[in-house]
N, C-alpha and C positions, 0 to 999 in steps of 0.2 A: 644968837651963838660965836662964844668967844674963837677968836682968828688961828689961837693952839690949837684946837679941835679937831679931832678925829674922826672917823668911823672904821671898826676894824670887825671883818668877818672871819673868824677862826672855826677854820674847818680840818677836819679827822686830816687832807691829804689821800693820794693814789699814786699809782704807779702810772709813768703814761708811755713806756716802753717796757720791753721783755727783761729788760736786763739793767729796769727800777726793782723791778717783784720782790726778790730775794731782800735784797738791804730793805726794803720797804718794810717788809715784814720781821723782818729783823728787827728795826724800830720800834712798829707795834707792839713787838715783845717783849720788848727789853724789856731783864730783870725778871723775866720771869721764867729761866732753865728752859726753853724747849728749843727742843731740837730741831736738827735742821731737815730730818726725814718728814717732821709731822707737818712743817714749813713748806715742802714741798708739795707735800698734799692740796694744802689752801691755795700752793698757788696755780697748779692748774687748774681753777675757778679763776685765773685773769688771765694766764693763758690762753684760755677759753676763746678769750674776746682780744687776741693780738697782745696780752701784757699791756692790756692800760686799763685801768677805771676812767668809769665815766665822771669818776664829782668833781675830776677839778675843771673838765669844760663846763660842767653843769656850775659850779665855783664862779666861772666867767662871766658867765650868761646871768645868773642871780647877781652877782655886783652891778653888771651892766645895767639891770634893773633897778639894782637901789639909785644908782647914780643919779636914772632920771628920775624917781619916783620922789630922789630927797630934792633935788633942783625943779618938780613941780608944786612941790613943795613947801616952798623958796627956804628949803637948808642951804647952804654953804654948808659943806665939810666934802672934808678931802678923803676921797676911799683906799682904804691898805687889804692885803687879803694876806695872813698867816695859818699857814699848817700848824698842825701837833706830827706828823710823822715824815709828810715828805714836801717838796719843795711847792711852793715858797715856804721856808722853817717859821715859824713864829718868830726865832731866837735872831732870825735875819732882817724880817719884818718891822721889830721893835725897835731894834738899832736903827734901821730905815725912819722909824717916825722920832725917833732922837734926835738922827741929825738931819730932818727935815723943820726941829722947832715943837713938834708936837706935845702938849702940856698934860692934856687931858682926851683919853680915848675911850668912847664910845663903843665896849664891845659886842658879836652876835655872835654866837655858837650854832652851829646847826645842827644841833638837840632839843628837843623841846622838852624834856620831864627829867626829872631828879631821881638819878644815883649818882655812885660814887664814879659810874664811865663819862654819864653821858652829864654832869654840871661837877662833882667833887674836882674832876680827874683835870676838866679843862681850867677850873679856876687855878688851880697847881699849875699845872704849865703855865698860865700866863703870868705868875710873880717868877716860878725860874726864869720865863723869858724877861722880866723885868731885872732880875738882879745878875743878869747876863750885864746886863746894858750899866746895871752899877746908876750912878746919883743923877744921873740924866736921863733913864727910863721914863715915859708918860705916866700917869695916875692911868688906870683901865677902871673902869666901871664895867663891868660885865650884866647885861639883861639876864637877869634870870630864867629859872623857864617859860617857857609862854604857852603849856599845852593847852590852859584855860581862854586866852585869847580866840575872840567869836572868828577871824579872819584867818586861824588854825584851821577851826571846822571848815569853815565855809568854803576853803581849798579843797580839802578833803571830799567832802558831801559834792561837790561838782563833778566831781572826778567820778567818783563812785555811782551818781546815776550817768553818767559817758558809758560807765563802766554793765551798766544794766542794761542802760537801753542798747549794748552791743551785742546779748546773747539775743536766742531765738525767741522768736512772740512767744512761743509756746511753755517753755518754759522762764521765761520772763518772770511771770509775778511771783512762785514758788522758788525762785533764786534765794539760798541761804546766805546772809551777809556772814564771812568771818574777816574779824579784824588782825592782824598780824603786828609783831613787835621785837626786836631781839633779845631773846632770852638772856638771862642775865643772872648767875648763882640766889638761889635762893637766899644764901647770908647776904649778900648785898640789896637784893630787893627789900629785906625787912630791917634795913640798915638805912633804906633809901627816906629822905624830907626828913623836917626837924624832929618827928619822932617815929620815922620808921614806915613801910606796908606804903612810900606813897607812890613808889613807880606802878604800881596795878591799878593804883586808885584812880590816877592819872588818868592814865593810859582808860579805865572802864571808864570815865568820864567823859573824852573822848568818840567814846568810843556809843555812848551812849548818845549822843549829838547829832551825828554823823548821821546815827543811825532815825533818831527820830528828825530830822532833815530830808531824808524820804518819806515820811511816814509810814518806818519801821518798826516793833516795838523788841524783836526778836534777832539776838545778836550773839555771835562768840569772839570771845579771843583767845586768839590762837600763838606759836611764840616760834622762833626760825635762827637761825645763825648760831647755832649751839655750841661753844667747842669748848676745850677743855677736858681733865683725866675724867671716865663715867662716874666717876665713885665719887664724884662731886656732883649735889643735887644742884638743880637751874630750872627756873620755870618752866610750866608744859603748859598744856600738851604743844607736841610739835604739830606742826601747819599740817604736815603728812598725814599723821595721825589724824587730826583731827578731819582732814578730807574724807580718808577710811572711814572712820566714823561718819559721815557723811553720810556717804556711797549707803551704809550698811541701814542707815534708817529712813533712805529710799528719797534723799534729796532732787529735787530735778534741775538743781543745776547750783552755781557759787559763783557768786563774787568776792575776792581779795579784795581788804582792805591794806596798808601800809604803813598802819596812823601812826608807829614808832621813826618812818625816815621823812623825812622831807627832799631825800632828793633818790634819784633812781641807780646808785652803785650799785659794785660788780655783789654787794647782800643780797639788794634785790631785786636785780635782776637774775643771778645766779640761783639762789634759794626760789622763787616765786615765780617766773615766766621759765627756768630750765628745770629742776626738781618737780616743786609742788601741780607743774603743768604736766612734768610726767606723770604724778602719780592721779593727777585728773581723770586723764589720758586713760591709762590704764583702767581707771574704776569707770570710764564710761560716763565720766561725771563732767558735764559741760561745766568751765570754768572761766572765770572773766578775771584779770587782775587790773586796779584801779591806781592811775598815776597818781605818785607823789606832790606837794603843791612845785615843786623849782622855779618855776617862776609867773606861777599865777597870782592875777594881779591882787586877790584878794590875801594872798603871803604875802608881797613885798608890799601891803600899806600896809602889814601890820606892823613890819619890818621897819617902816618908819614914822608910825604912830611910836613905837616901843623905845625908838629912839629920842624920838622927841618928849616922851616921859622923861623919860633917864635924864636928859640933856638938863626939865625941868627939876629932876628932884636934885641933880648937881648944884642948881641955884640957890636949891632951900626951898626949892615955889612946889608946895605939896598937891595942887592945884592943877588937875589931870586937864587937857584940850578935850575943844568943845565935840564931843561926839567920839572921843575916845575913852574906852572904858582900862578902869583899874584893875588890877591882878583881884584879886579877891582877899579876903585874910589880913590880919595885920603885919604878915610876914611876908605872904606871896611877891608884894613891888619891890623889897631889897634883896640885894645878894646874900645865898646864904650862909648862916650861920658858924662859926665855927667849928659844930660836931654836925650839922649839918651835912648829909650822902656820904657820910666816912664809910674808908674801905675796910670792908667787912672784917674782922678778925680770924 
C-alpha cells in the first residue's frame, strides 16, 4: 500500500461534557431551524449521563483495535479520526492529513446502511471537508454500506446469544427477537439506495441472518429515536409500541438487538436501556438488550477486510482477497452513485 495513504474513521461525534451538549446539538440540527427549547429537551438525555456521550470513547477504543488488526495483517496505514458534529471535526482532520502528506484516504463511517443520513450525508460532509482544505486535500475512498458483510451479522449474533443467555431459564426459549434501528422519515426511506426502499430491506436482511444464526425463524423489526414534527411520517412501529403489543400477545420475554447501530451511544442507551427497559418493566415483560458490535473481533476484522478490498480497488485490482467476501451486486462494492440515497424532497 502506498506510503502516502491513510485510514480515516468518520463518525457522528458527541459531547464530552455538559458545556458541549447544546453546541453539539446545534451542529447536528444546523440548517433545520430547530428551536432551542426542543434541543433542550433532547439535551436532558445527555445530562442524564453527565453530559457525556460514550460515542467518542468508543471511537477511541475502535481506533485502537483497528490499528492492532491492521498491523496484524501487515497493513501499514496511519489512522485518523474525524467527526461530523463534534471534535475532532472532519474539516480539521482533513487538514491534518493534508499537512502530513496523505494523498489517498480509505474512509470507514460508523453507519452501516443506505439512507441519506447514514450514507449520502457522510459523503457530502467528506466533500465539504475536502473543499475546505482545497487543492491539497487527499482523495477519499469511502467504504460503502457494509450491512451485508458476514462479520457484521456475526458480531450481532454473538451479542444476541449472550443476551438470550442472560434471561431466566424458564423464559429463554420463548423469548421474542426484536431488532431495532434508527427511525427515519418515510420519504427518506423511500429514497434510500439506488432505487429506493433499501434501508428497510437491508435491515430485514441483517435481522434474518442474525435470527438464523440463533436458530430462530421468527423476529420483528421496530424503530427508535424518532424526532421531528408529528406531522411528518416516520418509520414504525416504535420499540415501545412493539413491546406493548408483544406483552398483549403473551410473549414470555424479549431480546432487543439494535442492529441499526455499531456502538452503544446515547440514543442506544437512553432509548433502549432507559425508556424501553422501563416500558418492559411496567408490562412485566422480561427484557435483555444485546450489545452493539463496538470492538467485537468479527467487526474489527470486517473493517480490515474492507480496507484491503478498497485498497485493491483503488489500485485497479478487482480480485477480492483470499477468503474475503465481496459486496453483493454489481454496484454494491462501489461508493454510492450521484442519485443514490438522495435527500427526500
